[in-house]
Structures are given as C-alpha cells and as structure tokens.
C-alpha positions in Angstrom: 87.7 7.9 0.7 85.5 6.2 3.2 86.6 2.9 4.6 83.7 1.0 3.0 83.5 2.9 -0.3 79.7 3.3 0.1 79.8 7.1 0.1 81.8 7.2 -3.1 79.4 4.8 -4.8 76.4 6.8 -3.8 77.9 10.1 -4.9 79.0 8.6 -8.2 75.4 7.3 -8.8 73.8 10.6 -7.9 76.2 12.6 -10.1 75.4 10.2 -12.9 71.7 10.8 -12.5 72.3 14.6 -12.4 74.3 14.3 -15.7 71.5 12.2 -17.2 69.0 15.0 -16.4 71.3 17.6 -17.8 72.0 15.7 -21.0 68.3 14.9 -21.4 67.6 18.6 -21.6 69.8 18.8 -24.6 67.5 16.3 -26.3 64.4 18.4 -25.4 66.0 21.6 -26.8 67.3 20.2 -30.1 67.0 16.5 -31.0 63.3 16.0 -30.4 62.2 19.1 -32.4 64.5 18.2 -35.2 63.2 14.6 -35.2 59.6 15.8 -35.3 60.3 18.1 -38.2 62.2 15.5 -40.1 59.3 13.1 -39.7 56.9 15.7 -41.1 55.3 16.2 -37.7 55.5 20.0 -37.6 52.0 20.1 -36.2 53.0 17.9 -33.3 56.0 20.2 -32.7 53.7 23.2 -32.8 51.4 21.5 -30.2 54.4 20.6 -28.1 55.7 24.2 -28.1 52.2 25.6 -27.3 51.9 23.3 -24.3 55.6 23.7 -23.2 56.8 27.1 -24.3 60.0 26.5 -22.3 61.2 24.4 -25.3 61.7 27.7 -27.2 63.7 29.2 -24.4 65.9 26.1 -24.2 66.5 26.2 -27.9 67.4 29.9 -27.8 69.9 29.2 -25.0 71.4 26.0 -26.3 75.0 27.0 -26.0 74.6 27.7 -22.3 72.6 24.5 -21.9 75.2 22.4 -23.6 78.0 24.1 -21.5 76.1 23.4 -18.3 75.4 19.8 -19.3 79.0 19.3 -20.3 80.2 20.6 -17.0 77.8 18.3 -15.1 79.0 15.3 -17.2 82.6 16.2 -16.6 82.1 16.4 -12.9 80.3 13.1 -13.0 83.1 11.5 -15.0 85.6 12.7 -12.5 83.6 11.2 -9.6 83.2 8.0 -11.6 87.0 7.8 -12.1 87.8 8.6 -8.5 85.4 5.9 -7.2 86.4 3.2 -9.6 88.7 1.5 -7.1 87.0 2.5 -3.9 86.7 -0.5 -1.5 83.4 -2.1 -1.0 82.2 -3.5 2.4 83.2 -7.0 3.4 79.7 -8.0 4.3 78.4 -9.9 1.2 75.0 -8.2 1.0 76.6 -4.7 1.3 79.4 -5.7 -1.2 76.8 -6.8 -3.7 74.8 -3.6 -3.3 78.0 -1.6 -3.7 79.0 -3.5 -6.9 75.4 -3.1 -8.3 75.5 0.6 -7.6 78.8 1.0 -9.4 77.5 -0.9 -12.4 74.3 1.1 -12.5 76.2 4.3 -12.2 78.4 3.4 -15.2 75.3 2.5 -17.3 73.6 5.7 -16.4 76.7 7.7 -17.2 77.1 6.0 -20.6 73.4 6.7 -21.4 74.1 10.4 -20.4 77.0 10.6 -22.8 75.0 9.1 -25.6 72.1 11.5 -25.0 74.6 14.4 -24.9 76.2 13.4 -28.2 72.8 12.9 -29.9 71.7 16.4 -28.7 75.0 17.9 -29.8 74.6 16.4 -33.2 71.2 17.9 -33.8 72.1 21.2 -32.2 75.4 22.0 -33.8 76.7 19.4 -36.3 73.6 18.9 -38.4 72.9 22.6 -38.9 76.5 23.1 -39.8 76.4 20.3 -42.3 73.3 21.7 -43.8 75.0 25.0 -44.4 78.1 23.4 -45.8 76.2 21.3 -48.2 74.1 24.3 -49.4 77.2 26.2 -50.4 
C-alpha cells in the first residue's frame, strides 16, 4: 500500500469503471432485447440489430460474456476490499478527494453488480423459468 492511499483509491475506481462496462455489456446482449420484445417493440429490436449487428454476436456468446464480466467484477471487488482501509492523505483537500473517490467507487461497483444481476436474470433465469412453466 502506498503511504497516502491515493494509488489504491484510483485503482479501485478504475476497476469499478471497468466492471461497469463489462456488466453493461450483459444488458446489451440480453436484458434490452428481452425488454423490447416484452414491450411489443420487436420492430425496434429489429432496427437495433440491423444498425448494431454485434448485438447478435454478444447474444450468441453470452456465457463467455458473463464469465468475463464476472471475473472483472470479482477483481474489482477484491480491489475494493483491499483498499477499504487504505490511509488517505492528511492534507484536507486531498483527504476529501480520497474519500469522495472511495464513495464514488463503491457506488459504481454497486451499480455494476445490479446491472450484472439484471442481465443474468434475463439471460439465464427468465428462459429457464419459461421452460419450467411450460412443462
């Protein structure tokens, strides 16, 4: 750990931002298309897929996508845990910046976890429930 804890706070924030991007991709692959179909906006989904054909590729590789996002979030969680008690600088302005960065990092990480869970629900749980209820 660094003496002032600034390095740990920054790495924790950047890892949280990386996990946010990784978990957002799970929404793009699974939750947004499912939401559009549920709302009866199949034409909008068709337009989305024609403009961004990568959505189909993401949907076809959702297991790998979720595994990668999960690893990113696990790494971010470990960095969050390690930096939870890192010292902040004694200078009041730097200390306040350090504490704000920690708080922002925790919020970004919580949003990442929420997005990951929503994407996982639509990618794996909802289809499974649909199959179980059919039978």
